[in-house]
C-alpha positions, 0 to 999 in steps of 0.5 A: 836283872837288878836286885830288889830296892828297899821298898819291894825288900820289907815288902818280901819280907812282909808276905806270908803264905795267906793273903792279906791286903795292900794295907797289911803290907804296908804296916808289916813293910814299916811303911807310915800308916800316914802313907798312901799304898802306892809304893806298896802297890808298885813293890808288889807288883814287881814282886809279882811280876818276878815270880815272888809273889801272888795278887787275887781281887777280892769283891765287888771293889776288887779290892787286891790281896797279896801272898807270898809265893811258895816254892816246892823244890824236890829234894830227891 
């Protein structure tokens, strides 16, 4: 499996345990505010494919919201 590219790494660092919209992920990732959400969405989808991010769709327009997948490791 290839390593994360710059966009994917920036998006991963922007995600938290709270669900946030793609546009908020874009801003937190440091992408230009004038840029479209396409590259952010592509990075989110790749992170979801790898099991690093989770998506849920909300509302009539099915707005996507993203969060970091938190793994609980048993240390006992």
